[in-house]
DRENPAMAR-536694 format. One record per residue: residue number from 1; x, y, z of N, C-alpha, C, O, CB in turn; residue in one letter. Coordinates in pm, whole numbers, plus 32768, in hexadecimal, padded with zeros to 4 digits. Each point is the difference from the previous one (the first is absolute). Glycine has a CB too. Layout:
BEGIN
REC|seq|n_u|n_v|n_w|ca_u|ca_v|ca_w|c_u|c_v|c_w|o_u|o_v|o_w|cb_u|cb_v|cb_w|type
REC|NUM|X|Y|Z|X|Y|Z|X|Y|Z|X|Y|Z|X|Y|Z|a
...
This chain:
BEGIN
REC|seq|n_u|n_v|n_w|ca_u|ca_v|ca_w|c_u|c_v|c_w|o_u|o_v|o_w|cb_u|cb_v|cb_w|type
REC|1|30DF|A0ED|A94A|804C|8092|8007|7FD2|8055|7FD7|7FB4|7FE4|7FA4|80E5|7FDB|8052|m
REC|2|7F72|80DD|802E|7FC4|8080|7F98|8053|7FDC|7FB8|8064|7FBC|8015|7F46|810F|8051|p
REC|3|8025|7F6E|7F28|8045|8023|7F7E|8036|8096|8022|8079|8014|7FF4|7EE1|7F51|7F5C|t
REC|4|8049|810D|80DF|8054|808A|801D|8029|801C|8076|7FA7|8027|804B|7FF0|802F|7F24|s
REC|5|80FA|7FA1|80CD|800D|804F|8068|8032|808D|800C|8059|8025|7FB4|7FB0|7F12|8082|l
REC|6|7FBB|812B|8038|803F|8087|7FF7|8077|8004|80B0|7FEC|7FD4|8071|7EF6|80B9|7ED7|t
REC|7|817F|7FB2|8082|8063|8010|8083|7FA0|8083|8049|7FEC|806B|7FC7|813E|7F48|7FBE|y
REC|8|7E9D|8026|8111|7FA4|806E|8028|801B|7FF1|809D|8001|7F8C|8027|7F38|806F|7F07|v
REC|9|80D7|804D|8119|804D|8014|809A|806C|7F98|8020|800C|7FC2|806A|7F18|8096|7FF8|y
REC|10|8120|7FA0|7F3D|8096|7FA4|804A|7FA4|7F6A|7FD3|8005|7FAF|805D|8086|8103|80C5|g
REC|11|7F49|7F32|7E9C|7FCA|7F67|7FE0|7FC9|8003|7F5E|7FF3|8068|7FC0|7FB1|7F65|815A|t
REC|12|8041|7FAF|7EB4|7FDE|8006|7F65|7F5D|7FC6|8029|7FE9|7FC5|806A|8131|7FFC|7EED|y
REC|13|7E9F|8054|8062|7F62|7FF1|8045|7FA4|803D|7F72|8008|8060|7FB4|8038|7FE0|818D|m
REC|14|7F53|7F31|7ED5|7FB4|8035|7F5A|7FE4|8066|8005|8009|803C|806C|7F92|7F27|7F52|t
REC|15|8033|80E2|7FC3|7FCC|8089|8009|7FB1|8031|8033|7FFD|8079|8013|8039|7F7F|7F73|e
REC|16|7F5B|7FA3|80AA|7F9B|8042|8043|8020|7FB0|80B5|8016|7F8E|802A|7F1A|809B|7EC2|s
REC|17|80BE|807C|815F|8020|7FB1|807F|7F68|8000|802E|7FA8|8050|7FDF|816A|7FFC|8068|l
REC|18|7EE1|7F2E|8022|7F63|7FFF|8009|8007|7FCA|80A8|7F9A|7FE6|803F|8001|7FD3|7E92|t
REC|19|80F4|803C|8169|7FDD|7FC7|8084|800C|809E|8080|802E|806D|7FDF|804F|7E5C|7FC3|g
REC|20|7F59|811D|80CB|7FDF|8079|803F|8024|7FE2|80A0|7FBC|7FB2|8043|7F7E|8094|7EFF|r
REC|21|8120|7FF2|80E7|800D|8015|80B5|7FE4|808F|8030|8041|8068|7FFE|8084|7EE9|8011|l
REC|22|7ECD|808F|8017|7FF6|8068|8088|8046|7FF6|8076|8018|7F8E|8028|7F26|807E|7F99|n
REC|23|80F4|8070|8094|800D|7FE8|808D|8010|807B|8047|8028|8069|7FCC|8035|7EC4|800C|f
REC|24|7F7E|80C2|80B1|8011|8083|8052|80A9|8041|801F|8061|7FC2|7FD2|7EAC|7FD5|80A8|r
REC|25|80FF|80BB|7FB9|8091|8027|8030|8023|807C|8051|800C|806A|7FC2|8021|7F28|7F7B|l
REC|26|7FE0|806D|812E|802B|805C|8034|800C|8085|7FD4|8004|7FF2|7F86|8041|7F67|80C0|a
REC|27|7FC4|8127|7FD4|8002|808A|7FA5|80C1|801E|7FF0|8033|804C|7FAE|7EA2|803B|80D1|p
REC|28|8175|7F25|7FE9|808E|8021|7FF7|8053|7FAC|7F7F|8063|801A|7FBA|7F8A|8013|815D|e
REC|29|7FA0|7F4D|7EF5|803F|7FA3|7F95|7FD5|8041|7F64|8040|8002|7F97|7FA8|7F13|811D|q
REC|30|7FA4|8117|7F69|7FDF|8027|7F50|8062|80A0|7FF5|803E|801A|7F99|7E77|7F6D|804B|e
REC|31|8149|80D3|8090|807D|8042|7FBB|80A6|7FC4|7FDA|804C|8033|7FAD|7F22|8078|80D2|r
REC|32|80A3|7F0F|7FB2|8078|7FBB|7FFE|7FE8|7FB4|7F54|8059|8006|7FAB|7FCC|7FCE|819C|a
REC|33|7F77|7FFA|7EA7|800C|7FCF|7F97|7FC8|805F|7F79|8025|7FEC|7F8D|7FD9|7F3A|810F|l
REC|34|7FBB|8128|7F82|8008|807F|7F9A|8070|8060|7FEF|8012|8051|7FA5|7F1A|7FA4|8089|r
REC|35|8130|7FED|8058|8070|806D|7FE5|805B|7F9F|7FAA|803B|8043|7FAB|7FC0|8067|8144|q
REC|36|801B|7EF4|7F0C|8056|7F7E|7FD0|7FED|8015|7F8A|8058|8029|7FB4|7F95|7F2D|80EA|a
REC|37|7F69|8086|7F34|7FC0|7FE9|7F50|8057|8088|7FD8|8051|7FF6|7FA4|7E73|7F95|805D|a
REC|38|8128|810F|8053|8025|8074|7F9A|808E|7FEE|8006|8034|8037|7F9F|7F0D|807B|8081|a
REC|39|8102|7F22|801F|80B3|7FFB|7FD9|8020|7FAD|7F79|8046|801D|7F9F|7FFE|7FDC|8170|i
REC|40|7F78|7FA5|7F0C|800A|7F93|7F79|7FD6|802E|7F83|8033|7FDB|7F96|7F9E|7F78|80F6|t
REC|41|7FB2|811C|7F80|7FF4|801E|7F71|7F71|7F97|800A|7FCC|7FEB|7F93|815F|8050|7FEC|g
REC|42|7E9F|7F90|80E2|7FA4|7F76|7FE5|7F7F|806D|801D|8017|8077|8019|8082|7E6F|804F|q
REC|43|7EAD|80CF|7F8D|7FCF|8000|8027|7FFC|7F9E|8098|803E|7F9A|801D|7F96|80D3|7EF4|s
REC|44|7FC2|7FE5|813D|7FFB|7FA5|8085|7FFA|7F73|7FDD|805B|7FB4|8023|7F2C|80F7|805C|v
REC|45|7FFC|7F23|7F30|7FF3|7FA3|7FD2|806A|7F8B|7FCB|8021|7F91|8028|7F38|8110|7FCD|s
REC|46|80CD|7FC0|7F8D|808F|7FC5|7FCE|8058|7FBD|8054|802C|7F90|7FE4|7FCD|8115|7F99|g
REC|47|8025|7F9B|80ED|8090|7FFE|8084|7FC0|7FAF|801D|8016|7F9E|7FB8|8062|8127|80AC|f
REC|48|7F23|7F23|7FFB|7FD5|7FA9|8052|8016|7F6F|7FCC|8037|7F9E|8031|7F2F|8113|801E|v
REC|49|804C|7F6B|7F1E|8007|7F5D|7FC7|8070|7FE5|7FE0|8015|7F8F|802B|7F2D|8062|7F7E|l
REC|50|8126|803B|801A|8089|8001|7FF9|8058|7FC9|8061|8060|7FB4|7FF4|7F68|80F1|7FA0|s
REC|51|7FF7|7FA0|80E7|8060|7FA2|8065|7FB7|7FA9|8031|802D|7F8F|8016|8064|8107|8030|i
REC|52|7F0E|7F84|7FD1|7FC8|7F6A|8040|8033|7F80|7FA1|8033|7F9C|8032|7EDB|80DF|802E|a
REC|53|80DA|7F9A|7EF5|8022|7F94|7FB1|807A|7FD7|8024|8013|7F93|8035|7F6E|80AE|7F21|v
REC|54|80D5|800D|8092|80A0|7FEA|8035|800C|7FB8|80A0|802C|7F8E|8010|801A|8166|7F59|e
REC|55|7F98|7F4D|80E9|801A|7F88|8088|7FB1|7F9A|7FF7|8026|7F95|802F|800D|8100|8072|h
REC|56|7F2F|7F79|7F13|7FD5|7F5F|7FE1|804A|7F83|7FB4|7FE4|7F8A|8014|7F61|80FB|7FEA|a
REC|57|8126|7FB1|7FA1|804B|7FB5|7FBA|8072|7FD4|8057|8037|7F98|7FDC|7F7B|80D7|7F58|h
REC|58|808C|7FDE|8157|805E|7FD8|8047|7FDD|7FC3|8062|8054|7FBE|803F|8014|80CE|7F7C|e
REC|59|7F0D|7F79|806D|7FCA|7F7E|805D|7FE9|7F9D|7FF5|8005|7FB0|805E|7FC2|80AE|7FDB|v
REC|60|800E|7F7B|7F2F|7FEE|7F8E|7FB2|807B|7FDA|7FD9|800A|7F87|7FEF|7F26|80B0|7FCB|m
REC|61|8144|8015|802F|8089|7FB5|7FC3|8037|7FC3|80A6|8038|7F95|8018|801F|8137|7EDE|q
REC|62|7F89|7F8C|8158|806E|7FD4|8090|7F77|7F6C|803E|801D|7FAC|8056|8087|81B9|801D|r
REC|63|7EED|7EA2|7F53|7FC5|7F90|8041|8022|7F5F|7FC2|7FF3|7F91|8034|7F51|8130|8002|a
REC|64|80F3|7F71|7F32|7FF7|7F9B|7FAA|80E6|7FDC|8029|8053|7FDB|7FAD|7E70|8094|7F5A|n
REC|65|814C|7FA7|8163|806E|801B|7FCA|8050|7F83|80BC|7FDC|801A|8073|7FF1|8147|7EAA|m
REC|66|808A|7E3C|80C5|8017|7FC3|8022|8099|8018|8055|805E|802B|7FBE|7EE8|7F7B|7F99|i
REC|67|80C7|8047|8108|8086|8055|8027|8050|7F70|8072|7FCB|7FD3|8065|7FAD|8181|7F99|t
REC|68|80F8|7E89|7FD0|8028|7F8B|8059|80A4|7FF9|7FF1|803E|8026|7F9D|7ECF|7F4B|803F|v
REC|69|8130|8052|80A5|8083|8022|801B|8038|7FB0|7F9D|7FB0|7FCC|7FB2|804B|806E|813E|t
REC|70|80B1|7FA4|7EFB|8018|7FED|7FAC|8009|7F72|8034|8016|7FB5|7FA0|8035|8126|7FF3|d
REC|71|7FAB|7EDB|80ED|8014|7F8F|802F|7F4F|7FB2|7FCD|7FF2|7F8F|7FCF|80F4|80D3|8119|r
REC|72|7EC4|7FE8|7F2E|7F87|7FD7|7FA4|7FCD|7FFA|7FB2|7F96|7FC1|7FF2|8065|804C|805A|a
REC|73|805B|8052|7F3F|7FF2|7FE3|7F81|805F|7F83|7FCE|7FD1|7FBD|7FA4|7FE8|813D|8046|f
REC|74|80C4|7EE1|8048|8026|7F89|7FDB|7FC5|7F81|8011|7FFC|7FA0|7FB3|809B|80D8|8062|r
REC|75|7F37|7F9A|806B|7FA7|7F79|802A|7F9E|7FEB|7F97|7FE4|7F96|7FC7|8029|808C|8137|d
REC|76|7FBF|805C|7EEF|7F74|7FFD|7F98|800D|7FB5|7FA2|7FC3|7F99|7FE6|8006|812B|8032|f
REC|77|80A8|7F84|7F9D|805F|7FCD|7F89|8013|7F4F|8000|7FEC|7FAC|7FA8|80A6|8154|8071|v
REC|78|7F8E|7EF9|8048|804E|7F62|8022|7F82|7F6D|8002|8008|7F91|7FCC|80CC|8112|80FC|a
REC|79|7EA5|7FAB|7FA1|7FA1|7FBC|7FDD|7FB8|7FEC|7F6D|7FD8|7F99|7FC8|802C|80A1|8117|a
REC|80|7FFA|8049|7EFC|7FD3|7FD8|7F43|806B|7FBB|7FCA|7FE0|7FDB|7F8F|7FA0|80FB|802D|l
REC|81|80E7|7F0B|805F|8071|7F9C|7FBD|7FCA|7F9C|801F|7FDA|7FD1|7F95|80F4|8091|8076|d
REC|82|7F0F|7F50|8052|7FBD|7F64|805B|7FB2|7FCA|7F7C|7FE9|8047|7F9E|7FD4|8010|8194|e
REC|83|8027|7F40|7ED7|7FDD|7FC5|7F9C|7F51|801A|800E|7FE7|8024|8073|8109|7F29|7F7F|p
REC|84|7EA8|80AC|7FC8|7F70|802F|801E|7FDD|7F79|8033|801A|7F93|7FCE|7FA4|8132|7F7A|a
REC|85|7FE7|7F63|8156|7FC8|7F9C|8048|7F8C|7FBB|7F82|7FEA|8035|7F94|8043|8058|8184|e
REC|86|7FAC|7F23|7F08|7FA8|7FB1|7FC5|7F65|7FFC|802F|7FF4|7FA6|8053|80E0|7FE6|7F87|r
REC|87|7EB9|80B3|8010|7FBC|8018|801A|7F52|7FC5|7FEF|7F9F|8041|7FD9|8140|8049|8020|v
REC|88|7F25|7F00|802C|7F73|7F93|7FDE|7F8D|804E|7FA6|7FD8|7FF2|7F8C|8040|7F8C|8174|p
REC|89|7FC6|80D9|7F6B|7F8D|8024|7FBE|7FED|8094|7FAC|7F95|803B|7FF3|801F|7F26|80C8|a
REC|90|80F0|80D4|7F05|800D|8047|7F96|8044|7FA9|7F78|802E|8033|7F9A|7FDE|809B|811F|l
REC|91|7FEC|7E9C|7F6A|802B|7FC6|7F8F|7F81|7FB6|7FB6|7FF5|7FEE|7F86|80FF|7FFC|80EA|v
REC|92|7E8A|7FE0|801D|7F91|800A|7FC0|7FAF|808D|7F89|7FC7|8009|7F93|8049|7F53|8157|r
REC|93|8011|80E2|7F68|7FD7|807C|7FB2|7FF3|8038|7FA7|7FA5|8043|7FCE|807E|7FBC|8094|l
REC|94|808A|7FD2|7F71|804B|8032|7F7A|7FD7|7F7A|7FA0|8013|8005|7F87|80DA|809C|80EF|f
REC|95|7EE4|7EFB|7FC2|7FC8|7F7D|7F95|7F88|800C|7FCD|7FE3|7FC0|7F9B|8089|7FA8|80D5|k
REC|96|7F2C|80F5|7FD7|7F73|801F|7FE8|7FF8|8062|7F6D|8045|8064|7FED|7F85|7F8E|8138|r
REC|97|7FEF|7FE7|7E97|7FDB|8043|7F7C|7FE6|80A7|803D|7FC5|8027|8065|7FB7|7EDC|7F0C|p
REC|98|80B2|812E|8047|8000|80A1|800B|7F4C|803B|8004|7FA2|7FC7|7FC9|8175|8045|7F8E|s
REC|99|7EE5|805D|80EB|7F40|7FF1|7FEC|8011|8091|7FB0|7F91|802F|7FE4|7FD1|7F44|812E|r
REC|100|80FD|80D5|7EC9|8019|8087|7FAC|7FE5|7FAB|7F82|8029|7F8D|7FF1|809C|8124|8097|i
REC|101|7EEF|7F97|7F1D|8023|7FD0|7F8F|805F|8028|7F7A|8008|807B|7FF9|7F39|7F4F|8072|p
REC|102|80F2|8008|7F4B|8054|805C|7FB6|8014|8048|7FD3|7FFD|7FCD|7F90|800D|7FEB|8071|p
REC|103|8015|80CD|7FE6|7FF2|806E|7FA7|7FCD|7FF5|7F6E|7FF7|8065|7FBA|80B3|7FDC|80D4|a
């Protein structure tokens, strides 16, 4: 983990920004981005980066969330409460010595 973080463009990053993205856009898209950046007092790059990072976090959060009905959740919890099923292959696996050397 980096030892020095700076809050830049709506997210924490290491002090040196090395990544680069290039993309083309229509004139009306560029005008909209420039106007929005000016309204918020940010550079166009800063505005685009902050909005893109914020949206990326939202997308990742939605992708990692599972929504179920109350009934499905109760059924899931009930299944977890059932006794574990003995799987012979796993029993054999756990009896084998570890291939990972102790730390």
